[in-house]
N, C-alpha and C positions, 0 to 999 in steps of 0.2 A: 504493499498500500505506499504509495508516493504522493506526497503533496507538497504545496509551496510553502508549507509551515517550517519545513526543516531543510538545511543547506548544511553540506560538507564541502570544504574547499581548503586549498586547491586538490584538484583529483585529475590526473596522478600527482602523488606526492611521495615523500622520500621517508614516511612513518610520522611527520609531524603534520598536522592539519587542525583546522578550526571546525567545531560544529556549531551552528547558531539556529535557534528556533524560536518563534513567536507563538508558543502554545501558552496555556494558561500556566501560573507558577504552579510547581509540583517538583517531585522527584521522578527523574527519568533514569535509565540504565541505557548506556551504550555497549553493544556487543560486537567484537571484530571475530568474525567467523571465517575460517579457512575453507578452502574448496572440500576438504575431507568431512566437514561439519564440526570439527574442533573449535569450541571457542578459545581463542589465543588471548584475547583481553575483553575485560569487563571493567566499567567505570560508571560510578553514579554522576550524572549530568544534574547540577543543583543551579546553574546559571544560565540565561539565555544565550550567552555566547561564551564558549569553553574552549581553550588550548587543549590539544591531545597531544603528547609526545612519546613516539613508540619507536625509537630509533633501531630498536632491536627486531623489529619485523623483518622478515626475509622479503626479498624481491618478489612480487607475486600478485595475484588477484584475491581480493577479498570481499566477504560479504559483511556491510554494516547494518546491524539492527538497532533502531532505536525504539525503546519500549516506555511505557508508563510502569510506574512501582506496582500496578496490578496485572503486569506482563501482557498488557495489550501492546500488540505491534502498532507504532505510530508511522515509522518510515523504514524503508528497506532500500538499500542502492549497493552498487558494486563500486568498490575502490582500488585503484590500482596503485601500488608501492613501487617505485623505481628508485635504485640506490646508484 
């Protein structure tokens, strides 16, 4: 489910990116999932704009899940990491 309320940039990136949303205040969870389905990073998102730094990510394609604290999927996209 993609909508214009969530943005991740830049994409592609080197493991560092910004997530920005204009959803109502609340706690959200960002999950980075590799193509094998393994969650390689999970982080609480508490601000409308938050920097994510994951320099340890290997080059490749990942899925980004942005969920509410009730586990409702709010946003899903692909992200390329290039080193």
